[in-house]
mmCIF file as gemmi writes it, N, C-alpha and C atoms, coordinates in Angstrom:
data_model
loop_
_atom_site.group_PDB
_atom_site.id
_atom_site.type_symbol
_atom_site.label_atom_id
_atom_site.label_alt_id
_atom_site.label_comp_id
_atom_site.label_asym_id
_atom_site.label_entity_id
_atom_site.label_seq_id
_atom_site.pdbx_PDB_ins_code
_atom_site.Cartn_x
_atom_site.Cartn_y
_atom_site.Cartn_z
_atom_site.occupancy
_atom_site.B_iso_or_equiv
_atom_site.pdbx_formal_charge
_atom_site.auth_seq_id
_atom_site.auth_asym_id
_atom_site.pdbx_PDB_model_num
ATOM 1 N N . MET Axp A 1 ? 0.82 -1.184 0 1 0 ? 1 A 1
ATOM 2 C CA . MET Axp A 1 ? 0 0 0 1 0 ? 1 A 1
ATOM 3 C C . MET Axp A 1 ? 0.873 1.261 0 1 0 ? 1 A 1
ATOM 4 N N . GLU Axp A 2 ? 2.043 1.203 0.632 1 0 ? 2 A 1
ATOM 5 C CA . GLU Axp A 2 ? 2.925 2.365 0.696 1 0 ? 2 A 1
ATOM 6 C C . GLU Axp A 2 ? 3.371 2.811 -0.695 1 0 ? 2 A 1
ATOM 7 N N . THR Axp A 3 ? 3.6 1.848 -1.573 1 0 ? 3 A 1
ATOM 8 C CA . THR Axp A 3 ? 4.007 2.184 -2.941 1 0 ? 3 A 1
ATOM 9 C C . THR Axp A 3 ? 2.905 2.986 -3.632 1 0 ? 3 A 1
ATOM 10 N N . GLY Axp A 4 ? 1.673 2.541 -3.487 1 0 ? 4 A 1
ATOM 11 C CA . GLY Axp A 4 ? 0.545 3.256 -4.083 1 0 ? 4 A 1
ATOM 12 C C . GLY Axp A 4 ? 0.417 4.662 -3.549 1 0 ? 4 A 1
ATOM 13 N N . ASP Axp A 5 ? 0.612 4.819 -2.249 1 0 ? 5 A 1
ATOM 14 C CA . ASP Axp A 5 ? 0.533 6.14 -1.636 1 0 ? 5 A 1
ATOM 15 C C . ASP Axp A 5 ? 1.615 7.056 -2.197 1 0 ? 5 A 1
ATOM 16 N N . SER Axp A 6 ? 2.828 6.518 -2.34 1 0 ? 6 A 1
ATOM 17 C CA . SER Axp A 6 ? 3.932 7.31 -2.905 1 0 ? 6 A 1
ATOM 18 C C . SER Axp A 6 ? 3.647 7.701 -4.351 1 0 ? 6 A 1
ATOM 19 N N . GLN Axp A 7 ? 3.126 6.77 -5.121 1 0 ? 7 A 1
ATOM 20 C CA . GLN Axp A 7 ? 2.807 7.065 -6.517 1 0 ? 7 A 1
ATOM 21 C C . GLN Axp A 7 ? 1.703 8.113 -6.624 1 0 ? 7 A 1
ATOM 22 N N . GLU Axp A 8 ? 0.748 8.028 -5.741 1 0 ? 8 A 1
ATOM 23 C CA . GLU Axp A 8 ? -0.353 8.996 -5.759 1 0 ? 8 A 1
ATOM 24 C C . GLU Axp A 8 ? 0.164 10.403 -5.466 1 0 ? 8 A 1
ATOM 25 N N . LYS Axp A 9 ? 1.13 10.514 -4.562 1 0 ? 9 A 1
ATOM 26 C CA . LYS Axp A 9 ? 1.68 11.823 -4.204 1 0 ? 9 A 1
ATOM 27 C C . LYS Axp A 9 ? 2.412 12.494 -5.357 1 0 ? 9 A 1
ATOM 28 N N . VAL Axp A 10 ? 2.94 11.695 -6.291 1 0 ? 10 A 1
ATOM 29 C CA . VAL Axp A 10 ? 3.643 12.271 -7.448 1 0 ? 10 A 1
ATOM 30 C C . VAL Axp A 10 ? 2.786 12.178 -8.714 1 0 ? 10 A 1
ATOM 31 N N . SER Axp A 11 ? 1.49 12.082 -8.529 1 0 ? 11 A 1
ATOM 32 C CA . SER Axp A 11 ? 0.502 12.115 -9.615 1 0 ? 11 A 1
ATOM 33 C C . SER Axp A 11 ? 0.606 10.95 -10.605 1 0 ? 11 A 1
ATOM 34 N N . GLN Axp A 12 ? 1.071 9.808 -10.147 1 0 ? 12 A 1
ATOM 35 C CA . GLN Axp A 12 ? 1.076 8.597 -10.971 1 0 ? 12 A 1
ATOM 36 C C . GLN Axp A 12 ? -0.146 7.756 -10.561 1 0 ? 12 A 1
ATOM 37 N N . TYR Axp A 13 ? -1.318 8.24 -10.952 1 0 ? 13 A 1
ATOM 38 C CA . TYR Axp A 13 ? -2.558 7.7 -10.434 1 0 ? 13 A 1
ATOM 39 C C . TYR Axp A 13 ? -2.852 6.272 -10.891 1 0 ? 13 A 1
ATOM 40 N N . LYS Axp A 14 ? -2.6 5.972 -12.146 1 0 ? 14 A 1
ATOM 41 C CA . LYS Axp A 14 ? -2.865 4.619 -12.626 1 0 ? 14 A 1
ATOM 42 C C . LYS Axp A 14 ? -1.9 3.627 -11.985 1 0 ? 14 A 1
ATOM 43 N N . GLY Axp A 15 ? -0.668 4.032 -11.781 1 0 ? 15 A 1
ATOM 44 C CA . GLY Axp A 15 ? 0.301 3.19 -11.073 1 0 ? 15 A 1
ATOM 45 C C . GLY Axp A 15 ? -0.096 2.989 -9.628 1 0 ? 15 A 1
ATOM 46 N N . ALA Axp A 16 ? -0.595 4.048 -9 1 0 ? 16 A 1
ATOM 47 C CA . ALA Axp A 16 ? -1.062 3.96 -7.614 1 0 ? 16 A 1
ATOM 48 C C . ALA Axp A 16 ? -2.223 2.985 -7.506 1 0 ? 16 A 1
ATOM 49 N N . LEU Axp A 17 ? -3.15 3.078 -8.432 1 0 ? 17 A 1
ATOM 50 C CA . LEU Axp A 17 ? -4.295 2.17 -8.436 1 0 ? 17 A 1
ATOM 51 C C . LEU Axp A 17 ? -3.83 0.725 -8.577 1 0 ? 17 A 1
ATOM 52 N N . ALA Axp A 18 ? -2.91 0.485 -9.512 1 0 ? 18 A 1
ATOM 53 C CA . ALA Axp A 18 ? -2.385 -0.867 -9.712 1 0 ? 18 A 1
ATOM 54 C C . ALA Axp A 18 ? -1.694 -1.368 -8.449 1 0 ? 18 A 1
ATOM 55 N N . SER Axp A 19 ? -0.958 -0.511 -7.772 1 0 ? 19 A 1
ATOM 56 C CA . SER Axp A 19 ? -0.266 -0.907 -6.539 1 0 ? 19 A 1
ATOM 57 C C . SER Axp A 19 ? -1.255 -1.23 -5.422 1 0 ? 19 A 1
ATOM 58 N N . TYR Axp A 20 ? -2.302 -0.412 -5.29 1 0 ? 20 A 1
ATOM 59 C CA . TYR Axp A 20 ? -3.319 -0.684 -4.267 1 0 ? 20 A 1
ATOM 60 C C . TYR Axp A 20 ? -4.01 -2.023 -4.534 1 0 ? 20 A 1
ATOM 61 N N . LEU Axp A 21 ? -4.373 -2.24 -5.784 1 0 ? 21 A 1
ATOM 62 C CA . LEU Axp A 21 ? -5.048 -3.496 -6.131 1 0 ? 21 A 1
ATOM 63 C C . LEU Axp A 21 ? -4.125 -4.692 -5.915 1 0 ? 21 A 1
ATOM 64 N N . LYS Axp A 22 ? -2.865 -4.535 -6.218 1 0 ? 22 A 1
ATOM 65 C CA . LYS Axp A 22 ? -1.883 -5.609 -6.021 1 0 ? 22 A 1
ATOM 66 C C . LYS Axp A 22 ? -1.733 -5.911 -4.534 1 0 ? 22 A 1
ATOM 67 N N . SER Axp A 23 ? -1.733 -4.887 -3.706 1 0 ? 23 A 1
ATOM 68 C CA . SER Axp A 23 ? -1.584 -5.103 -2.266 1 0 ? 23 A 1
ATOM 69 C C . SER Axp A 23 ? -2.75 -5.902 -1.689 1 0 ? 23 A 1
ATOM 70 N N . LEU Axp A 24 ? -3.928 -5.77 -2.305 1 0 ? 24 A 1
ATOM 71 C CA . LEU Axp A 24 ? -5.085 -6.543 -1.839 1 0 ? 24 A 1
ATOM 72 C C . LEU Axp A 24 ? -4.911 -8.035 -2.1 1 0 ? 24 A 1
ATOM 73 N N . GLN Axp A 25 ? -4.066 -8.394 -3.063 1 0 ? 25 A 1
ATOM 74 C CA . GLN Axp A 25 ? -3.799 -9.807 -3.33 1 0 ? 25 A 1
ATOM 75 C C . GLN Axp A 25 ? -3.02 -10.442 -2.178 1 0 ? 25 A 1
ATOM 76 N N . TYR Axp A 26 ? -2.232 -9.638 -1.483 1 0 ? 26 A 1
ATOM 77 C CA . TYR Axp A 26 ? -1.411 -10.148 -0.389 1 0 ? 26 A 1
ATOM 78 C C . TYR Axp A 26 ? -2.101 -10.045 0.959 1 0 ? 26 A 1
ATOM 79 N N . GLU Axp A 27 ? -2.822 -8.961 1.144 1 0 ? 27 A 1
ATOM 80 C CA . GLU Axp A 27 ? -3.522 -8.746 2.409 1 0 ? 27 A 1
ATOM 81 C C . GLU Axp A 27 ? -4.765 -7.905 2.16 1 0 ? 27 A 1
ATOM 82 N N . GLU Axp A 28 ? -5.894 -8.431 2.528 1 0 ? 28 A 1
ATOM 83 C CA . GLU Axp A 28 ? -7.151 -7.694 2.358 1 0 ? 28 A 1
ATOM 84 C C . GLU Axp A 28 ? -7.291 -6.721 3.515 1 0 ? 28 A 1
ATOM 85 N N . ASP Axp A 29 ? -6.975 -5.474 3.229 1 0 ? 29 A 1
ATOM 86 C CA . ASP Axp A 29 ? -6.973 -4.425 4.234 1 0 ? 29 A 1
ATOM 87 C C . ASP Axp A 29 ? -8.081 -3.429 3.913 1 0 ? 29 A 1
ATOM 88 N N . GLY Axp A 30 ? -8.941 -3.192 4.862 1 0 ? 30 A 1
ATOM 89 C CA . GLY Axp A 30 ? -10.062 -2.287 4.644 1 0 ? 30 A 1
ATOM 90 C C . GLY Axp A 30 ? -9.636 -0.89 4.256 1 0 ? 30 A 1
ATOM 91 N N . PHE Axp A 31 ? -8.524 -0.418 4.828 1 0 ? 31 A 1
ATOM 92 C CA . PHE Axp A 31 ? -8.095 0.937 4.515 1 0 ? 31 A 1
ATOM 93 C C . PHE Axp A 31 ? -7.627 1.049 3.069 1 0 ? 31 A 1
ATOM 94 N N . THR Axp A 32 ? -7.128 -0.035 2.502 1 0 ? 32 A 1
ATOM 95 C CA . THR Axp A 32 ? -6.753 -0.031 1.087 1 0 ? 32 A 1
ATOM 96 C C . THR Axp A 32 ? -7.989 0.198 0.23 1 0 ? 32 A 1
ATOM 97 N N . TYR Axp A 33 ? -9.111 -0.396 0.623 1 0 ? 33 A 1
ATOM 98 C CA . TYR Axp A 33 ? -10.369 -0.14 -0.085 1 0 ? 33 A 1
ATOM 99 C C . TYR Axp A 33 ? -10.709 1.346 -0.043 1 0 ? 33 A 1
ATOM 100 N N . TYR Axp A 34 ? -10.48 1.964 1.105 1 0 ? 34 A 1
ATOM 101 C CA . TYR Axp A 34 ? -10.752 3.397 1.243 1 0 ? 34 A 1
ATOM 102 C C . TYR Axp A 34 ? -9.869 4.202 0.298 1 0 ? 34 A 1
ATOM 103 N N . MET Axp A 35 ? -8.591 3.871 0.241 1 0 ? 35 A 1
ATOM 104 C CA . MET Axp A 35 ? -7.654 4.592 -0.631 1 0 ? 35 A 1
ATOM 105 C C . MET Axp A 35 ? -8.062 4.449 -2.101 1 0 ? 35 A 1
ATOM 106 N N . ILE Axp A 36 ? -8.464 3.247 -2.49 1 0 ? 36 A 1
ATOM 107 C CA . ILE Axp A 36 ? -8.905 3.017 -3.872 1 0 ? 36 A 1
ATOM 108 C C . ILE Axp A 36 ? -10.174 3.814 -4.16 1 0 ? 36 A 1
ATOM 109 N N . ALA Axp A 37 ? -11.122 3.765 -3.237 1 0 ? 37 A 1
ATOM 110 C CA . ALA Axp A 37 ? -12.381 4.497 -3.414 1 0 ? 37 A 1
ATOM 111 C C . ALA Axp A 37 ? -12.127 5.985 -3.566 1 0 ? 37 A 1
ATOM 112 N N . ASN Axp A 38 ? -11.268 6.508 -2.723 1 0 ? 38 A 1
ATOM 113 C CA . ASN Axp A 38 ? -10.969 7.938 -2.766 1 0 ? 38 A 1
ATOM 114 C C . ASN Axp A 38 ? -10.255 8.315 -4.063 1 0 ? 38 A 1
ATOM 115 N N . LEU Axp A 39 ? -9.368 7.46 -4.526 1 0 ? 39 A 1
ATOM 116 C CA . LEU Axp A 39 ? -8.67 7.711 -5.791 1 0 ? 39 A 1
ATOM 117 C C . LEU Axp A 39 ? -9.664 7.741 -6.956 1 0 ? 39 A 1
ATOM 118 N N . TYR Axp A 40 ? -10.561 6.756 -6.989 1 0 ? 40 A 1
ATOM 119 C CA . TYR Axp A 40 ? -11.587 6.754 -8.035 1 0 ? 40 A 1
ATOM 120 C C . TYR Axp A 40 ? -12.501 7.971 -7.922 1 0 ? 40 A 1
ATOM 121 N N . ASP Axp A 41 ? -12.861 8.337 -6.717 1 0 ? 41 A 1
ATOM 122 C CA . ASP Axp A 41 ? -13.809 9.418 -6.493 1 0 ? 41 A 1
ATOM 123 C C . ASP Axp A 41 ? -13.208 10.787 -6.822 1 0 ? 41 A 1
ATOM 124 N N . GLN Axp A 42 ? -12.087 11.107 -6.224 1 0 ? 42 A 1
ATOM 125 C CA . GLN Axp A 42 ? -11.535 12.453 -6.316 1 0 ? 42 A 1
ATOM 126 C C . GLN Axp A 42 ? -10.665 12.69 -7.544 1 0 ? 42 A 1
ATOM 127 N N . THR Axp A 43 ? -9.93 11.683 -7.979 1 0 ? 43 A 1
ATOM 128 C CA . THR Axp A 43 ? -8.943 11.911 -9.03 1 0 ? 43 A 1
ATOM 129 C C . THR Axp A 43 ? -9.373 11.343 -10.376 1 0 ? 43 A 1
ATOM 130 N N . LEU Axp A 44 ? -9.788 10.085 -10.376 1 0 ? 44 A 1
ATOM 131 C CA . LEU Axp A 44 ? -10.133 9.427 -11.632 1 0 ? 44 A 1
ATOM 132 C C . LEU Axp A 44 ? -11.573 9.688 -12.061 1 0 ? 44 A 1
ATOM 133 N N . LYS Axp A 45 ? -12.369 10.262 -11.178 1 0 ? 45 A 1
ATOM 134 C CA . LYS Axp A 45 ? -13.751 10.673 -11.464 1 0 ? 45 A 1
ATOM 135 C C . LYS Axp A 45 ? -14.625 9.518 -11.975 1 0 ? 45 A 1
ATOM 136 N N . ASP Axp A 46 ? -14.442 8.352 -11.375 1 0 ? 46 A 1
ATOM 137 C CA . ASP Axp A 46 ? -15.262 7.187 -11.707 1 0 ? 46 A 1
ATOM 138 C C . ASP Axp A 46 ? -16.118 6.869 -10.482 1 0 ? 46 A 1
ATOM 139 N N . LYS Axp A 47 ? -17.28 7.502 -10.423 1 0 ? 47 A 1
ATOM 140 C CA . LYS Axp A 47 ? -18.131 7.421 -9.238 1 0 ? 47 A 1
ATOM 141 C C . LYS Axp A 47 ? -18.673 6.01 -8.999 1 0 ? 47 A 1
ATOM 142 N N . LYS Axp A 48 ? -18.931 5.262 -10.075 1 0 ? 48 A 1
ATOM 143 C CA . LYS Axp A 48 ? -19.459 3.907 -9.916 1 0 ? 48 A 1
ATOM 144 C C . LYS Axp A 48 ? -18.445 3.009 -9.208 1 0 ? 48 A 1
ATOM 145 N N . LYS Axp A 49 ? -17.193 3.071 -9.653 1 0 ? 49 A 1
ATOM 146 C CA . LYS Axp A 49 ? -16.154 2.267 -9.01 1 0 ? 49 A 1
ATOM 147 C C . LYS Axp A 49 ? -15.855 2.789 -7.608 1 0 ? 49 A 1
ATOM 148 N N . ALA Axp A 50 ? -15.915 4.1 -7.433 1 0 ? 50 A 1
ATOM 149 C CA . ALA Axp A 50 ? -15.711 4.676 -6.105 1 0 ? 50 A 1
ATOM 150 C C . ALA Axp A 50 ? -16.75 4.129 -5.135 1 0 ? 50 A 1
ATOM 151 N N . ALA Axp A 51 ? -18 4.082 -5.568 1 0 ? 51 A 1
ATOM 152 C CA . ALA Axp A 51 ? -19.075 3.563 -4.714 1 0 ? 51 A 1
ATOM 153 C C . ALA Axp A 51 ? -18.821 2.107 -4.344 1 0 ? 51 A 1
ATOM 154 N N . THR Axp A 52 ? -18.358 1.314 -5.309 1 0 ? 52 A 1
ATOM 155 C CA . THR Axp A 52 ? -18.069 -0.1 -5.046 1 0 ? 52 A 1
ATOM 156 C C . THR Axp A 52 ? -17.032 -0.241 -3.946 1 0 ? 52 A 1
ATOM 157 N N . TYR Axp A 53 ? -15.956 0.536 -4.019 1 0 ? 53 A 1
ATOM 158 C CA . TYR Axp A 53 ? -14.89 0.416 -3.028 1 0 ? 53 A 1
ATOM 159 C C . TYR Axp A 53 ? -15.242 1.084 -1.704 1 0 ? 53 A 1
ATOM 160 N N . PHE Axp A 54 ? -16.06 2.14 -1.719 1 0 ? 54 A 1
ATOM 161 C CA . PHE Axp A 54 ? -16.545 2.699 -0.459 1 0 ? 54 A 1
ATOM 162 C C . PHE Axp A 54 ? -17.392 1.656 0.275 1 0 ? 54 A 1
ATOM 163 N N . LYS Axp A 55 ? -18.228 0.921 -0.458 1 0 ? 55 A 1
ATOM 164 C CA . LYS Axp A 55 ? -19.043 -0.134 0.156 1 0 ? 55 A 1
ATOM 165 C C . LYS Axp A 55 ? -18.169 -1.211 0.769 1 0 ? 55 A 1
ATOM 166 N N . LYS Axp A 56 ? -17.109 -1.606 0.061 1 0 ? 56 A 1
ATOM 167 C CA . LYS Axp A 56 ? -16.196 -2.627 0.588 1 0 ? 56 A 1
ATOM 168 C C . LYS Axp A 56 ? -15.492 -2.12 1.845 1 0 ? 56 A 1
ATOM 169 N N . PHE Axp A 57 ? -15.088 -0.857 1.835 1 0 ? 57 A 1
ATOM 170 C CA . PHE Axp A 57 ? -14.452 -0.282 3.009 1 0 ? 57 A 1
ATOM 171 C C . PHE Axp A 57 ? -15.414 -0.253 4.194 1 0 ? 57 A 1
ATOM 172 N N . ILE Axp A 58 ? -16.623 0.224 3.957 1 0 ? 58 A 1
ATOM 173 C CA . ILE Axp A 58 ? -17.615 0.308 5.032 1 0 ? 58 A 1
ATOM 174 C C . ILE Axp A 58 ? -17.88 -1.075 5.615 1 0 ? 58 A 1
ATOM 175 N N . SER Axp A 59 ? -18.019 -2.054 4.752 1 0 ? 59 A 1
ATOM 176 C CA . SER Axp A 59 ? -18.266 -3.414 5.203 1 0 ? 59 A 1
ATOM 177 C C . SER Axp A 59 ? -17.109 -3.954 6.049 1 0 ? 59 A 1
ATOM 178 N N . SER Axp A 60 ? -15.898 -3.766 5.584 1 0 ? 60 A 1
ATOM 179 C CA . SER Axp A 60 ? -14.743 -4.287 6.324 1 0 ? 60 A 1
ATOM 180 C C . SER Axp A 60 ? -14.501 -3.501 7.609 1 0 ? 60 A 1
ATOM 181 N N . ALA Axp A 61 ? -14.693 -2.187 7.573 1 0 ? 61 A 1
ATOM 182 C CA . ALA Axp A 61 ? -14.49 -1.367 8.763 1 0 ? 61 A 1
ATOM 183 C C . ALA Axp A 61 ? -15.559 -1.645 9.813 1 0 ? 61 A 1
ATOM 184 N N . SER Axp A 62 ? -16.777 -1.875 9.378 1 0 ? 62 A 1
ATOM 185 C CA . SER Axp A 62 ? -17.861 -2.194 10.309 1 0 ? 62 A 1
ATOM 186 C C . SER Axp A 62 ? -17.63 -3.55 10.953 1 0 ? 62 A 1
ATOM 187 N N . ALA Axp A 63 ? -17.115 -4.49 10.183 1 0 ? 63 A 1
ATOM 188 C CA . ALA Axp A 63 ? -16.86 -5.836 10.693 1 0 ? 63 A 1
ATOM 189 C C . ALA Axp A 63 ? -15.714 -5.853 11.697 1 0 ? 63 A 1
ATOM 190 N N . SER Axp A 64 ? -14.713 -5.001 11.494 1 0 ? 64 A 1
ATOM 191 C CA . SER Axp A 64 ? -13.55 -5.01 12.387 1 0 ? 64 A 1
ATOM 192 C C . SER Axp A 64 ? -13.808 -4.263 13.692 1 0 ? 64 A 1
ATOM 193 N N . LYS Axp A 65 ? -14.816 -3.417 13.706 1 0 ? 65 A 1
ATOM 194 C CA . LYS Axp A 65 ? -15.183 -2.626 14.875 1 0 ? 65 A 1
ATOM 195 C C . LYS Axp A 65 ? -14.014 -1.792 15.406 1 0 ? 65 A 1
ATOM 196 N N . ALA Axp A 66 ? -13.105 -1.409 14.517 1 0 ? 66 A 1
ATOM 197 C CA . ALA Axp A 66 ? -11.969 -0.574 14.905 1 0 ? 66 A 1
ATOM 198 C C . ALA Axp A 66 ? -12.433 0.866 15.075 1 0 ? 66 A 1
ATOM 199 N N . THR Axp A 67 ? -12.129 1.448 16.206 1 0 ? 67 A 1
ATOM 200 C CA . THR Axp A 67 ? -12.579 2.815 16.467 1 0 ? 67 A 1
ATOM 201 C C . THR Axp A 67 ? -11.668 3.846 15.805 1 0 ? 67 A 1
ATOM 202 N N . ASN Axp A 68 ? -10.449 3.452 15.414 1 0 ? 68 A 1
ATOM 203 C CA . ASN Axp A 68 ? -9.548 4.412 14.801 1 0 ? 68 A 1
ATOM 204 C C . ASN Axp A 68 ? -9.938 4.742 13.366 1 0 ? 68 A 1
ATOM 205 N N . ASN Axp A 69 ? -10.881 4.035 12.794 1 0 ? 69 A 1
ATOM 206 C CA . ASN Axp A 69 ? -11.345 4.304 11.427 1 0 ? 69 A 1
ATOM 207 C C . ASN Axp A 69 ? -12.638 5.113 11.401 1 0 ? 69 A 1
ATOM 208 N N . LYS Axp A 70 ? -13.098 5.594 12.547 1 0 ? 70 A 1
ATOM 209 C CA . LYS Axp A 70 ? -14.406 6.238 12.623 1 0 ? 70 A 1
ATOM 210 C C . LYS Axp A 70 ? -14.537 7.434 11.675 1 0 ? 70 A 1
ATOM 211 N N . GLN Axp A 71 ? -13.544 8.306 11.631 1 0 ? 71 A 1
ATOM 212 C CA . GLN Axp A 71 ? -13.66 9.493 10.767 1 0 ? 71 A 1
ATOM 213 C C . GLN Axp A 71 ? -13.684 9.093 9.301 1 0 ? 71 A 1
ATOM 214 N N . TYR Axp A 72 ? -12.913 8.057 8.933 1 0 ? 72 A 1
ATOM 215 C CA . TYR Axp A 72 ? -12.913 7.587 7.55 1 0 ? 72 A 1
ATOM 216 C C . TYR Axp A 72 ? -14.234 6.895 7.228 1 0 ? 72 A 1
ATOM 217 N N . LEU Axp A 73 ? -14.739 6.162 8.18 1 0 ? 73 A 1
ATOM 218 C CA . LEU Axp A 73 ? -16.016 5.466 8.01 1 0 ? 73 A 1
ATOM 219 C C . LEU Axp A 73 ? -17.148 6.47 7.826 1 0 ? 73 A 1
ATOM 220 N N . ASP Axp A 74 ? -17.155 7.505 8.639 1 0 ? 74 A 1
ATOM 221 C CA . ASP Axp A 74 ? -18.173 8.555 8.516 1 0 ? 74 A 1
ATOM 222 C C . ASP Axp A 74 ? -18.098 9.224 7.145 1 0 ? 74 A 1
ATOM 223 N N . TYR Axp A 75 ? -16.884 9.559 6.705 1 0 ? 75 A 1
ATOM 224 C CA . TYR Axp A 75 ? -16.703 10.194 5.398 1 0 ? 75 A 1
ATOM 225 C C . TYR Axp A 75 ? -17.172 9.27 4.278 1 0 ? 75 A 1
ATOM 226 N N . ALA Axp A 76 ? -16.796 8 4.363 1 0 ? 76 A 1
ATOM 227 C CA . ALA Axp A 76 ? -17.172 7.036 3.319 1 0 ? 76 A 1
ATOM 228 C C . ALA Axp A 76 ? -18.687 6.913 3.218 1 0 ? 76 A 1
ATOM 229 N N . ARG Axp A 77 ? -19.355 6.903 4.341 1 0 ? 77 A 1
ATOM 230 C CA . ARG Axp A 77 ? -20.831 6.816 4.322 1 0 ? 77 A 1
ATOM 231 C C . ARG Axp A 77 ? -21.452 8.046 3.674 1 0 ? 77 A 1
ATOM 232 N N . VAL Axp A 78 ? -20.93 9.217 4.011 1 0 ? 78 A 1
ATOM 233 C CA . VAL Axp A 78 ? -21.448 10.465 3.434 1 0 ? 78 A 1
ATOM 234 C C . VAL Axp A 78 ? -21.21 10.483 1.923 1 0 ? 78 A 1
ATOM 235 N N . ARG Axp A 79 ? -19.992 10.152 1.492 1 0 ? 79 A 1
ATOM 236 C CA . ARG Axp A 79 ? -19.681 10.166 0.052 1 0 ? 79 A 1
ATOM 237 C C . ARG Axp A 79 ? -20.513 9.141 -0.702 1 0 ? 79 A 1
ATOM 238 N N . LEU Axp A 80 ? -20.687 7.953 -0.124 1 0 ? 80 A 1
ATOM 239 C CA . LEU Axp A 80 ? -21.487 6.93 -0.766 1 0 ? 80 A 1
ATOM 240 C C . LEU Axp A 80 ? -22.916 7.409 -0.946 1 0 ? 80 A 1
ATOM 241 N N . ASP Axp A 81 ? -23.443 8.067 0.057 1 0 ? 81 A 1
ATOM 242 C CA . ASP Axp A 81 ? -24.793 8.625 -0.03 1 0 ? 81 A 1
ATOM 243 C C . ASP Axp A 81 ? -24.876 9.705 -1.109 1 0 ? 81 A 1
ATOM 244 N N . GLU Axp A 82 ? -23.865 10.581 -1.161 1 0 ? 82 A 1
ATOM 245 C CA . GLU Axp A 82 ? -23.848 11.635 -2.179 1 0 ? 82 A 1
ATOM 246 C C . GLU Axp A 82 ? -23.725 11.059 -3.587 1 0 ? 82 A 1
ATOM 247 N N . ILE Axp A 83 ? -22.866 10.051 -3.746 1 0 ? 83 A 1
ATOM 248 C CA . ILE Axp A 83 ? -22.695 9.409 -5.054 1 0 ? 83 A 1
ATOM 249 C C . ILE Axp A 83 ? -23.994 8.742 -5.485 1 0 ? 83 A 1
ATOM 250 N N . SER Axp A 84 ? -24.636 8.068 -4.535 1 0 ? 84 A 1
ATOM 251 C CA . SER Axp A 84 ? -25.897 7.384 -4.853 1 0 ? 84 A 1
ATOM 252 C C . SER Axp A 84 ? -26.969 8.364 -5.288 1 0 ? 84 A 1
ATOM 253 N N . LYS Axp A 85 ? -27.048 9.5 -4.615 1 0 ? 85 A 1
ATOM 254 C CA . LYS Axp A 85 ? -28.05 10.511 -4.967 1 0 ? 85 A 1
ATOM 255 C C . LYS Axp A 85 ? -27.759 11.145 -6.318 1 0 ? 85 A 1
ATOM 256 N N . SER Axp A 86 ? -26.498 11.349 -6.631 1 0 ? 86 A 1
ATOM 257 C CA . SER Axp A 86 ? -26.156 12.02 -7.89 1 0 ? 86 A 1
ATOM 258 C C . SER Axp A 86 ? -26.296 11.103 -9.089 1 0 ? 86 A 1
ATOM 259 N N . SER Axp A 87 ? -26.295 9.788 -8.876 1 0 ? 87 A 1
ATOM 260 C CA . SER Axp A 87 ? -26.41 8.869 -9.997 1 0 ? 87 A 1
ATOM 261 C C . SER Axp A 87 ? -27.864 8.521 -10.327 1 0 ? 87 A 1
ATOM 262 N N . LYS Axp A 88 ? -28.79 9.046 -9.558 1 0 ? 88 A 1
ATOM 263 C CA . LYS Axp A 88 ? -30.207 8.763 -9.811 1 0 ? 88 A 1
ATOM 264 C C . LYS Axp A 88 ? -30.807 9.765 -10.742 1 0 ? 88 A 1
């Protein structure tokens, strides 16, 4: 996931996406879903894929009951709701 974050910082968005997706092959990490969702939402402007990954993040974060993800979880829920409303 660190490679994807570094690539994203230097505007290598497609490389960052590939790195995030590759990291999921080794370890299914809920926060990686969040990073992918945010990349699709804010940078790549693909709201449908963003919604898919926000849902995966919400599901994994809710299942883990980790309190340190609360602000990200709240944001993901709000964005998912906004994306859903705008696609109707």
